RODRENDO-196651 format. One record per residue (C-alpha): residue number from 1; residue in three letters; z, x, y. Coordinates in pm, whole numbers, plus 50000, padded with zeros to 5 digits. Layout:
N
+-----+-----+-------+-------+-------+
|   n | res |    up |  east | north |
+-----+-----+-------+-------+-------+
| NUM | ALA |     Z |     X |     Y |
...
+-----+-----+-------+-------+-------+
END
This chain:
386
+-----+-----+-------+-------+-------+
|   n | res |    up |  east | north |
+-----+-----+-------+-------+-------+
|   1 | MET | 43301 | 95311 | 73793 |
|   2 | ALA | 42960 | 95232 | 73932 |
|   3 | GLY | 42926 | 95082 | 74275 |
|   4 | SER | 42789 | 94734 | 74334 |
|   5 | SER | 42455 | 94883 | 74442 |
|   6 | GLU | 42374 | 94999 | 74089 |
|   7 | LEU | 42105 | 94808 | 73901 |
|   8 | GLN | 42285 | 94619 | 73625 |
|   9 | ASN | 42022 | 94606 | 73350 |
|  10 | LEU | 41651 | 94685 | 73351 |
|  11 | HIS | 41568 | 94448 | 73065 |
|  12 | LYS | 41738 | 94155 | 73235 |
|  13 | LEU | 41567 | 94239 | 73563 |
|  14 | VAL | 41227 | 94208 | 73399 |
|  15 | THR | 41306 | 93899 | 73194 |
|  16 | SER | 41437 | 93721 | 73501 |
|  17 | ALA | 41114 | 93796 | 73687 |
|  18 | LEU | 40863 | 93711 | 73413 |
|  19 | THR | 40811 | 93390 | 73218 |
|  20 | GLY | 40573 | 93244 | 72963 |
|  21 | ASN | 40277 | 93452 | 72850 |
|  22 | ASP | 40350 | 93723 | 73108 |
|  23 | LEU | 40686 | 93791 | 72942 |
|  24 | VAL | 40532 | 93779 | 72595 |
|  25 | GLU | 40272 | 94034 | 72696 |
|  26 | PHE | 40531 | 94257 | 72860 |
|  27 | ASN | 40740 | 94256 | 72543 |
|  28 | ARG | 40433 | 94329 | 72329 |
|  29 | ILE | 40328 | 94625 | 72540 |
|  30 | HIS | 40668 | 94768 | 72639 |
|  31 | TYR | 40880 | 94702 | 72330 |
|  32 | GLY | 40603 | 94696 | 72072 |
|  33 | ARG | 40678 | 94343 | 71954 |
|  34 | THR | 40690 | 94001 | 72117 |
|  35 | ASP | 41002 | 93896 | 71925 |
|  36 | HIS | 41316 | 94108 | 71963 |
|  37 | HIS | 41450 | 93968 | 71634 |
|  38 | GLU | 41791 | 93905 | 71787 |
|  39 | LEU | 42076 | 93866 | 71539 |
|  40 | THR | 42354 | 93609 | 71565 |
|  41 | ILE | 42683 | 93761 | 71681 |
|  42 | ALA | 43010 | 93604 | 71569 |
|  43 | LYS | 43179 | 93384 | 71827 |
|  44 | ASP | 43505 | 93580 | 71789 |
|  45 | THR | 43320 | 93906 | 71859 |
|  46 | LEU | 43168 | 93765 | 72176 |
|  47 | GLU | 43507 | 93640 | 72293 |
|  48 | ILE | 43671 | 93978 | 72231 |
|  49 | ALA | 43385 | 94153 | 72413 |
|  50 | SER | 43418 | 93920 | 72710 |
|  51 | LEU | 43796 | 93963 | 72721 |
|  52 | ASN | 43764 | 94343 | 72711 |
|  53 | ASN | 43462 | 94368 | 72940 |
|  54 | PHE | 43204 | 94513 | 72705 |
|  55 | GLU | 42858 | 94394 | 72608 |
|  56 | VAL | 42741 | 94324 | 72251 |
|  57 | ALA | 42378 | 94296 | 72146 |
|  58 | ALA | 42222 | 94294 | 71798 |
|  59 | TYR | 41863 | 94318 | 71675 |
|  60 | ASN | 41681 | 94337 | 71343 |
|  61 | PHE | 41409 | 94577 | 71224 |
|  62 | PRO | 41269 | 94432 | 70899 |
|  63 | ALA | 41032 | 94614 | 70665 |
|  64 | ASN | 40766 | 94483 | 70433 |
|  65 | LYS | 40884 | 94372 | 70091 |
|  66 | GLU | 40793 | 94620 | 69817 |
|  67 | GLU | 40745 | 94567 | 69443 |
|  68 | THR | 40886 | 94903 | 69332 |
|  69 | ARG | 41177 | 94949 | 69575 |
|  70 | SER | 41459 | 94720 | 69675 |
|  71 | PRO | 41528 | 94678 | 70047 |
|  72 | ARG | 41762 | 94939 | 70196 |
|  73 | VAL | 41916 | 94732 | 70470 |
|  74 | ILE | 42206 | 94872 | 70672 |
|  75 | ARG | 42358 | 94816 | 71014 |
|  76 | ILE | 42401 | 95089 | 71273 |
|  77 | GLY | 42615 | 95068 | 71585 |
|  78 | LEU | 42586 | 95257 | 71915 |
|  79 | VAL | 42881 | 95269 | 72155 |
|  80 | GLN | 42850 | 95348 | 72525 |
|  81 | HIS | 43160 | 95349 | 72742 |
|  82 | SER | 43318 | 95469 | 73063 |
|  83 | ILE | 43637 | 95667 | 73091 |
|  84 | ALA | 43954 | 95458 | 73106 |
|  85 | LEU | 44175 | 95638 | 73359 |
|  86 | PRO | 44115 | 95854 | 73668 |
|  87 | THR | 44050 | 96220 | 73591 |
|  88 | ASP | 44369 | 96336 | 73766 |
|  89 | LYS | 44591 | 96165 | 73507 |
|  90 | PRO | 44756 | 96371 | 73229 |
|  91 | ILE | 44521 | 96475 | 72948 |
|  92 | LYS | 44702 | 96284 | 72673 |
|  93 | GLU | 44712 | 95968 | 72880 |
|  94 | GLN | 44338 | 95985 | 72954 |
|  95 | ARG | 44253 | 96036 | 72588 |
|  96 | SER | 44491 | 95768 | 72466 |
|  97 | ALA | 44345 | 95513 | 72708 |
|  98 | ILE | 43993 | 95588 | 72580 |
|  99 | PHE | 44119 | 95550 | 72222 |
| 100 | ASP | 44259 | 95208 | 72308 |
| 101 | LYS | 43926 | 95075 | 72435 |
| 102 | ILE | 43723 | 95237 | 72156 |
| 103 | ARG | 43950 | 95092 | 71886 |
| 104 | ILE | 43864 | 94740 | 72002 |
| 105 | ILE | 43490 | 94813 | 72005 |
| 106 | ILE | 43498 | 94969 | 71656 |
| 107 | GLU | 43696 | 94673 | 71524 |
| 108 | SER | 43426 | 94447 | 71665 |
| 109 | ALA | 43158 | 94662 | 71499 |
| 110 | ALA | 43340 | 94622 | 71168 |
| 111 | VAL | 43342 | 94242 | 71206 |
| 112 | GLU | 42965 | 94264 | 71256 |
| 113 | ASN | 42932 | 94470 | 70933 |
| 114 | VAL | 42824 | 94796 | 71097 |
| 115 | ASN | 42786 | 95073 | 70836 |
| 116 | ILE | 42717 | 95376 | 71058 |
| 117 | LEU | 42853 | 95404 | 71412 |
| 118 | CYS | 42789 | 95674 | 71671 |
| 119 | LEU | 42983 | 95741 | 71990 |
| 120 | GLU | 42852 | 95908 | 72305 |
| 121 | GLU | 42861 | 96280 | 72383 |
| 122 | ALA | 43216 | 96411 | 72446 |
| 123 | TRP | 43336 | 96052 | 72410 |
| 124 | SER | 43711 | 96122 | 72420 |
| 125 | MET | 43716 | 96289 | 72764 |
| 126 | PRO | 43555 | 96284 | 73109 |
| 127 | PHE | 43232 | 96482 | 73132 |
| 128 | ALA | 43402 | 96762 | 73323 |
| 129 | PHE | 43139 | 97027 | 73246 |
| 130 | CYS | 42997 | 96984 | 73595 |
| 131 | THR | 43309 | 97132 | 73758 |
| 132 | ARG | 43303 | 97483 | 73607 |
| 133 | GLU | 43686 | 97459 | 73602 |
| 134 | LYS | 43843 | 97574 | 73278 |
| 135 | GLN | 44172 | 97397 | 73336 |
| 136 | PRO | 44269 | 97134 | 73249 |
| 137 | TRP | 43938 | 97039 | 73082 |
| 138 | CYS | 43952 | 97293 | 72801 |
| 139 | GLU | 44269 | 97120 | 72685 |
| 140 | PHE | 44051 | 96836 | 72558 |
| 141 | ALA | 43897 | 97072 | 72300 |
| 142 | GLU | 44017 | 97002 | 71947 |
| 143 | ASP | 43989 | 97107 | 71585 |
| 144 | VAL | 43718 | 96932 | 71384 |
| 145 | GLN | 43946 | 96855 | 71090 |
| 146 | THR | 44285 | 96795 | 71249 |
| 147 | GLY | 44215 | 96706 | 71614 |
| 148 | PRO | 44339 | 96378 | 71758 |
| 149 | SER | 43990 | 96225 | 71780 |
| 150 | THR | 43919 | 96299 | 71414 |
| 151 | VAL | 44256 | 96167 | 71301 |
| 152 | PHE | 44207 | 95851 | 71507 |
| 153 | LEU | 43854 | 95782 | 71383 |
| 154 | ALA | 43912 | 95885 | 71020 |
| 155 | GLU | 44170 | 95608 | 70981 |
| 156 | LEU | 43925 | 95351 | 71119 |
| 157 | ALA | 43636 | 95484 | 70908 |
| 158 | ALA | 43841 | 95449 | 70590 |
| 159 | ARG | 43976 | 95108 | 70685 |
| 160 | TYR | 43633 | 94961 | 70750 |
| 161 | GLY | 43421 | 95165 | 70506 |
| 162 | MET | 43218 | 95294 | 70800 |
| 163 | VAL | 43049 | 95631 | 70862 |
| 164 | ILE | 43144 | 95741 | 71214 |
| 165 | ILE | 42978 | 96013 | 71423 |
| 166 | SER | 43226 | 96163 | 71668 |
| 167 | PRO | 43079 | 96397 | 71935 |
| 168 | ILE | 43370 | 96605 | 72070 |
| 169 | LEU | 43456 | 96927 | 72249 |
| 170 | GLU | 43541 | 97150 | 71953 |
| 171 | ARG | 43800 | 97428 | 71949 |
| 172 | ASP | 43717 | 97673 | 71671 |
| 173 | SER | 44056 | 97830 | 71599 |
| 174 | ILE | 43921 | 98032 | 71304 |
| 175 | TYR | 43670 | 98225 | 71514 |
| 176 | GLY | 43833 | 98334 | 71835 |
| 177 | ASP | 43930 | 97992 | 71974 |
| 178 | ASN | 43570 | 97949 | 72087 |
| 179 | ILE | 43456 | 97613 | 72224 |
| 180 | TRP | 43152 | 97417 | 72107 |
| 181 | ASN | 42987 | 97084 | 72184 |
| 182 | THR | 43004 | 96934 | 71837 |
| 183 | ALA | 42930 | 96613 | 71650 |
| 184 | VAL | 43172 | 96548 | 71363 |
| 185 | ILE | 43052 | 96338 | 71068 |
| 186 | ILE | 43327 | 96126 | 70909 |
| 187 | ASN | 43232 | 95938 | 70593 |
| 188 | GLU | 43333 | 95589 | 70483 |
| 189 | LEU | 43640 | 95730 | 70306 |
| 190 | GLY | 43770 | 95892 | 70624 |
| 191 | LYS | 43671 | 96244 | 70516 |
| 192 | VAL | 43502 | 96495 | 70745 |
| 193 | VAL | 43183 | 96585 | 70560 |
| 194 | GLY | 43036 | 96818 | 70818 |
| 195 | LYS | 42954 | 96894 | 71179 |
| 196 | HIS | 42662 | 96985 | 71400 |
| 197 | ARG | 42684 | 97193 | 71717 |
| 198 | LYS | 42459 | 97125 | 72015 |
| 199 | ASN | 42144 | 97338 | 71990 |
| 200 | HIS | 42023 | 97328 | 72351 |
| 201 | ILE | 42247 | 97376 | 72657 |
| 202 | PRO | 42123 | 97253 | 72997 |
| 203 | ARG | 42119 | 97469 | 73307 |
| 204 | VAL | 41996 | 97224 | 73568 |
| 205 | GLY | 42157 | 97056 | 73868 |
| 206 | ASP | 42525 | 96986 | 73808 |
| 207 | PHE | 42500 | 97059 | 73436 |
| 208 | ASN | 42715 | 97372 | 73412 |
| 209 | GLU | 42780 | 97343 | 73039 |
| 210 | SER | 42709 | 97707 | 72957 |
| 211 | THR | 43038 | 97782 | 73136 |
| 212 | TYR | 43217 | 97624 | 72841 |
| 213 | TYR | 43010 | 97669 | 72524 |
| 214 | PHE | 42709 | 97846 | 72378 |
| 215 | GLU | 42401 | 97717 | 72197 |
| 216 | GLY | 42497 | 97589 | 71852 |
| 217 | ASN | 42474 | 97784 | 71528 |
| 218 | THR | 42455 | 97506 | 71269 |
| 219 | GLY | 42078 | 97468 | 71247 |
| 220 | HIS | 41942 | 97118 | 71186 |
| 221 | PRO | 42166 | 96963 | 70920 |
| 222 | VAL | 42097 | 96623 | 70768 |
| 223 | PHE | 42393 | 96441 | 70617 |
| 224 | ASP | 42324 | 96238 | 70302 |
| 225 | THR | 42570 | 95952 | 70345 |
| 226 | LYS | 42634 | 95639 | 70142 |
| 227 | TYR | 42415 | 95445 | 70385 |
| 228 | GLY | 42130 | 95688 | 70445 |
| 229 | LYS | 42031 | 96036 | 70560 |
| 230 | ILE | 42144 | 96091 | 70917 |
| 231 | ALA | 42127 | 96369 | 71177 |
| 232 | VAL | 42255 | 96422 | 71531 |
| 233 | ASN | 42041 | 96560 | 71814 |
| 234 | ILE | 42302 | 96612 | 72085 |
| 235 | CYS | 42200 | 96521 | 72443 |
| 236 | TYR | 41976 | 96792 | 72594 |
| 237 | GLY | 41814 | 96854 | 72257 |
| 238 | ARG | 41612 | 96537 | 72315 |
| 239 | HIS | 41397 | 96734 | 72563 |
| 240 | HIS | 41282 | 96965 | 72281 |
| 241 | PRO | 41028 | 96814 | 72039 |
| 242 | GLN | 41082 | 97094 | 71788 |
| 243 | ASN | 41449 | 96998 | 71764 |
| 244 | TRP | 41359 | 96642 | 71667 |
| 245 | MET | 41092 | 96772 | 71429 |
| 246 | MET | 41330 | 96992 | 71231 |
| 247 | PHE | 41565 | 96703 | 71157 |
| 248 | GLY | 41264 | 96516 | 71021 |
| 249 | ILE | 41154 | 96813 | 70811 |
| 250 | ASN | 41504 | 96820 | 70663 |
| 251 | GLY | 41473 | 96457 | 70557 |
| 252 | ALA | 41651 | 96252 | 70824 |
| 253 | GLU | 41601 | 95876 | 70820 |
| 254 | ILE | 41808 | 95812 | 71134 |
| 255 | VAL | 41864 | 96058 | 71419 |
| 256 | PHE | 42136 | 95979 | 71671 |
| 257 | ASN | 42114 | 96119 | 72023 |
| 258 | PRO | 42461 | 96099 | 72182 |
| 259 | SER | 42418 | 96188 | 72548 |
| 260 | ALA | 42567 | 96209 | 72896 |
| 261 | THR | 42294 | 96191 | 73156 |
| 262 | VAL | 42296 | 96068 | 73513 |
| 263 | ALA | 42068 | 95862 | 73734 |
| 264 | GLY | 41827 | 96052 | 73956 |
| 265 | LEU | 41777 | 96336 | 73710 |
| 266 | SER | 41604 | 96230 | 73388 |
| 267 | GLU | 41628 | 95851 | 73376 |
| 268 | HIS | 41251 | 95820 | 73383 |
| 269 | LEU | 41245 | 96026 | 73063 |
| 270 | TRP | 41526 | 95836 | 72892 |
| 271 | GLY | 41319 | 95557 | 72741 |
| 272 | VAL | 41043 | 95795 | 72637 |
| 273 | GLU | 41186 | 96090 | 72447 |
| 274 | ALA | 41382 | 95928 | 72166 |
| 275 | ARG | 41102 | 95676 | 72121 |
| 276 | ASN | 40841 | 95952 | 72099 |
| 277 | ALA | 41054 | 96129 | 71839 |
| 278 | ALA | 41077 | 95818 | 71623 |
| 279 | ILE | 40699 | 95785 | 71629 |
| 280 | ALA | 40621 | 96154 | 71568 |
| 281 | ASN | 40873 | 96194 | 71285 |
| 282 | SER | 40871 | 95849 | 71120 |
| 283 | TYR | 41246 | 95791 | 71141 |
| 284 | PHE | 41481 | 95569 | 71341 |
| 285 | THR | 41623 | 95712 | 71663 |
| 286 | CYS | 41934 | 95599 | 71847 |
| 287 | ALA | 41970 | 95696 | 72213 |
| 288 | ILE | 42329 | 95664 | 72339 |
| 289 | ASN | 42437 | 95738 | 72695 |
| 290 | ARG | 42779 | 95714 | 72858 |
| 291 | VAL | 42829 | 95480 | 73150 |
| 292 | GLY | 43009 | 95483 | 73485 |
| 293 | THR | 43076 | 95727 | 73768 |
| 294 | GLU | 43347 | 95990 | 73711 |
| 295 | SER | 43517 | 96146 | 74012 |
| 296 | PHE | 43710 | 96473 | 73987 |
| 297 | PRO | 44008 | 96605 | 74188 |
| 298 | ASN | 43827 | 96908 | 74333 |
| 299 | GLU | 43484 | 96939 | 74492 |
| 300 | PHE | 43221 | 97143 | 74309 |
| 301 | THR | 42875 | 97275 | 74385 |
| 302 | SER | 42576 | 97356 | 74169 |
| 303 | GLY | 42229 | 97505 | 74188 |
| 304 | ASP | 42058 | 97202 | 74335 |
| 305 | GLY | 42140 | 97284 | 74698 |
| 306 | ASN | 42339 | 96967 | 74766 |
| 307 | PRO | 42668 | 96973 | 74957 |
| 308 | ALA | 42990 | 97003 | 74757 |
| 309 | HIS | 43083 | 96678 | 74588 |
| 310 | LYS | 43345 | 96527 | 74355 |
| 311 | ASP | 43136 | 96311 | 74124 |
| 312 | PHE | 42853 | 96391 | 73890 |
| 313 | GLY | 42651 | 96081 | 73969 |
| 314 | HIS | 42615 | 95757 | 73776 |
| 315 | PHE | 42589 | 95767 | 73397 |
| 316 | TYR | 42344 | 95485 | 73343 |
| 317 | GLY | 42415 | 95375 | 72985 |
| 318 | SER | 42094 | 95198 | 72873 |
| 319 | SER | 42144 | 95281 | 72504 |
| 320 | TYR | 41865 | 95167 | 72269 |
| 321 | VAL | 41724 | 95199 | 71916 |
| 322 | THR | 41364 | 95279 | 71817 |
| 323 | ALA | 41208 | 95221 | 71475 |
| 324 | PRO | 40960 | 95459 | 71306 |
| 325 | ASP | 40671 | 95234 | 71409 |
| 326 | GLY | 40762 | 95276 | 71777 |
| 327 | THR | 40907 | 94928 | 71829 |
| 328 | ARG | 41239 | 94933 | 72011 |
| 329 | THR | 41530 | 94722 | 72124 |
| 330 | PRO | 41609 | 94623 | 72480 |
| 331 | GLU | 41862 | 94861 | 72633 |
| 332 | LEU | 42229 | 94795 | 72698 |
| 333 | SER | 42367 | 94763 | 73051 |
| 334 | ARG | 42346 | 95045 | 73307 |
| 335 | VAL | 42700 | 94975 | 73433 |
| 336 | LYS | 42903 | 94827 | 73149 |
| 337 | ASP | 43061 | 94940 | 72821 |
| 338 | GLY | 42864 | 94818 | 72524 |
| 339 | LEU | 42806 | 94794 | 72151 |
| 340 | LEU | 42444 | 94787 | 72034 |
| 341 | ILE | 42388 | 94684 | 71672 |
| 342 | ALA | 42063 | 94730 | 71484 |
| 343 | GLN | 42001 | 94600 | 71134 |
| 344 | ILE | 41740 | 94828 | 70982 |
| 345 | ASP | 41556 | 94860 | 70653 |
| 346 | LEU | 41520 | 95230 | 70578 |
| 347 | ASN | 41216 | 95155 | 70362 |
| 348 | LEU | 41029 | 95129 | 70692 |
| 349 | CYS | 41039 | 95510 | 70726 |
| 350 | ARG | 40815 | 95568 | 70425 |
| 351 | GLN | 40599 | 95265 | 70500 |
| 352 | VAL | 40516 | 95408 | 70842 |
| 353 | LYS | 40450 | 95753 | 70694 |
| 354 | ASP | 40203 | 95595 | 70453 |
| 355 | LYS | 40032 | 95404 | 70735 |
| 356 | TRP | 40002 | 95671 | 71005 |
| 357 | GLY | 40024 | 95994 | 70807 |
| 358 | PHE | 40183 | 96190 | 71091 |
| 359 | THR | 40405 | 96403 | 70868 |
| 360 | MET | 40119 | 96461 | 70623 |
| 361 | THR | 39882 | 96583 | 70895 |
| 362 | GLN | 40118 | 96786 | 71116 |
| 363 | ARG | 40000 | 97136 | 70998 |
| 364 | LEU | 40334 | 97316 | 70973 |
| 365 | ASP | 40156 | 97621 | 70832 |
| 366 | LEU | 39946 | 97653 | 71146 |
| 367 | TYR | 40247 | 97609 | 71377 |
| 368 | ALA | 40451 | 97862 | 71180 |
| 369 | GLU | 40176 | 98123 | 71205 |
| 370 | SER | 40132 | 98066 | 71578 |
| 371 | LEU | 40504 | 98062 | 71653 |
| 372 | ASN | 40557 | 98381 | 71455 |
| 373 | LYS | 40308 | 98549 | 71686 |
| 374 | ALA | 40453 | 98389 | 72000 |
| 375 | VAL | 40802 | 98537 | 71949 |
| 376 | LYS | 40667 | 98893 | 71937 |
| 377 | LEU | 40711 | 99108 | 72248 |
| 378 | ASP | 40340 | 99199 | 72249 |
| 379 | TYR | 40224 | 98836 | 72223 |
| 380 | LYS | 39915 | 98742 | 72416 |
| 381 | PRO | 39846 | 98366 | 72470 |
| 382 | GLN | 39533 | 98234 | 72299 |
| 383 | ILE | 39333 | 98184 | 72618 |
| 384 | ILE | 38955 | 98213 | 72627 |
| 385 | HIS | 38840 | 98321 | 72971 |
| 386 | SER | 38504 | 98221 | 73113 |
+-----+-----+-------+-------+-------+
END
């Protein structure tokens, strides 16, 4: 877990330092609205969260009332969490302990009427892709349909009528036992309706993920669920605007970004990228990051020139939701497990498109022509020299 020196929560740091009109102005400029539209959380939920040491926060994103369409109000839930046992414990024990803590959080989400819930990247295991060790970490890989994570979550999805997004390490037994970084979509009946494999694999610092899996081959699928059209932009894909764009082109209304990213690398980008994507593509975005510091049995090195070390750094949580108009929630804790709930009206997606016209004016034909030239071996950049 994180040391005592870690900043607990950026939002609380600011709100404790500002008062009155200064705080109102900060909220207006930083969050896009002076009122966070906080929702009431059930007393029992708060007690369970306190007993099990996780945070719960809930916010509302209303849309304008329309004459020709009824409101399309749903609740989404984002879960950030730390691992539950040290990484030198047996694989099944580590996974089972994570299941135990996640079950309680999902049960709390159900009490709060969450319709779609997304977990963090590789949620059922430590983020061991920094180590470059194949054993025992590859043993966490599992089948999309029959793996323990799917079986566990499918039962909860069916019980609570909840769509659950489960980002796992996939073992593809049909095609050569290959491994993928995959998000599994489980519908409200407990059925696996599809999957998406991570499109962009990092090769920076301690991120040695290409040792384990390749870039994904599932394109940019959008899943038309009972509660809305959803997509999953896994972790590093948030650094690629075209990745976000394609989910929008395919009709997404909500794009989840389950991630595992550490302090000191891209935290200054964290609050920017998912928010930019929501604005550019007129959909809701949900940025989810794991939390805590994970130490491994053996030292490892990477391409950043630092001495050998046993931990990857601090996963800083800070999960948040952004609406199509660019307004966003405060973030969850940097050091604590958490459940972030957002009540959203999906009608806001089209209302923002009508107002700003970003999708109407984006000139896909021009981009397609230019990109078709750029991928050619004889491409010459369009530079006019003086």
